[in-house]
N, C-alpha and C positions, 0 to 999 in steps of 0.2 A: 437429428443430432441436436442435443441441448447444449448451448454454449453460453457461458457467463463471462462477465467482465468484472475484475476486481481492480478498481482504480485507486491511486494514491500517489503521493509525492515520494514516499519511501526514502526520506533523507535523514537517517538511514532506515533501511528495513529493520523492523524489530521482530522479536520472537512472537509478539502478538500478531503482527501482520502475517508472518509466516503461518501461524496457526489458522488464521482465517482463510488464507489461500489453500492450505492443505485440506481443510474441512470442506471448502467449496469444491475442490477438485474431486472429492469423494461423492459429491451430489451431481455434478455436471459431467457430461461427456468430455467437454473441453473448457478450459479456463484461459482467458487472455488477461494477463496482468498489464494494466495500463499505467505506465510511469509518467506522471504529469510533469511537464517542464516547470511550471510554477515559479517563474522568476520573481514574482512579487511577494511570495509568501515569506514572512519573517525576515526581510532583508536579503532574500535570495538563498537558495539551497547551499549547503556546505559542499555536497558532492555534485559534480557535473551530471548532466542527463545520461551521458555514456557510462559514467561510473555507477550510477544508480541502477541502470538497466543491467549492467554486468553483475553487480552484487545480487540483484533479484534473480537473474538467470542462474547464477551459481547456487543460490539458496534453494531454488525450486527444481534443480536438475533431477532430483530423485522422483519427482512427480512426472509421470509419463504423458500427462495430458495438459500441461501448463506451458504456455508460450508467453513471452514478454515483449512489449513494444512501447516505445515512447509515444506521447501524444501532446499536442498543443492545440486542441480543438474543444468544442463542447463535448461533454461526456457521452451524450446520446449519439453524437457523430462517430465517436470511437466505437460505441456498441454497434451501430449500423454498419460501419466499415468492417468490423470483426465478425459480422453475422451473428451477433449475440442478441438474445431476447431478454436477458436479465442482467441488471447491475447488482453486484453483491457488495454490501458494505458491512463492516464490522462496527459493533456498538459497544462502548465501554460503560457509559453512564448516561444519566438523564440529559446532561448537557450535550452529549453526542446526539442523542435522539432528537432533540429540538432542532439542531442544525441539519441533521440528515433527513428528518421528516420534511423540512422546508425544501431541501435540495431534491428529494424524491418527488415532491409535488411539482416543482418547476420542471424537472426532467419529464414527468408525465405530461405536463402541458406542452412541452416541446415535441414529444413522441409518445403517444399513449399506447403504442405497441410494445414498448420496452418497460418491463416491470422492474421494481427495486425490491431486493430481498435483503433482510438484515440478519446477520449472524451475531449472536451475543458473544462477547469475549469471555473466555474462561476466567474464573476468579484470579488465577495466577497472573494474568496479564491485564486486568481491568484498570490498573493504575498506569500502565505503560504507554509512553508516547515517544515519538522521535525527538521532540523538543527536550523532554526530560533526559533521554539518553545522551544527547549532545551536551546538555548542561552538566551532567555527572562526569562525562569524559573530559570536558573542558577544565574541570576543577580537579582532575586527577583521580576520580573515583573509578572503581571497576564496573564495567558494563557487561562483564562475562555473565552469560545466562539471560541477559536482557535482549541480546542480539545474537545471531549465529556467529560462531567463532571467527570466520573469515571477515565478517563485517566489523567485529571488534578490532581486529588487526588493521583493517583499512581505516577505521576511525582514528586509531592511535597514530598511524602513519600520517594521516591528513592533518591532524592537530599538531603533531610534532613538527611537520614541515612549515606550519604557519607560525611557529614560535621563533 
């Protein structure tokens, strides 16, 4: 059985993230989506780890071979624990490639039995990031189509509660 890990902070999950997960699920027998705790990223996540796991689970429920788990370890440790031999990363632009290439080399150094596979973002989502989605939402713009509908609703509730 070929198992892959798709890691990320997913704060929030975007339509681009979901596209990469769905495409990876068509390639592998099983996909484990690893939701990183990432407390240091950008002043801390907007959504709690539990909220992010729940949003990803709901977004991927239609994929019969996807499971979701939080993690706060090295990525190679998550892959090992999940029995995965491949880390799957989405790439949007050259800047992503430089950062991801460096991370892939470091992960290989930590465990050369785990490969890294890159899936290119479709043009529709090449510009999309969780940071941009949060910025648009914070300033009252519509994020419909940029994230799954239930994520847009959760984002709206979260930001309204903070006001």
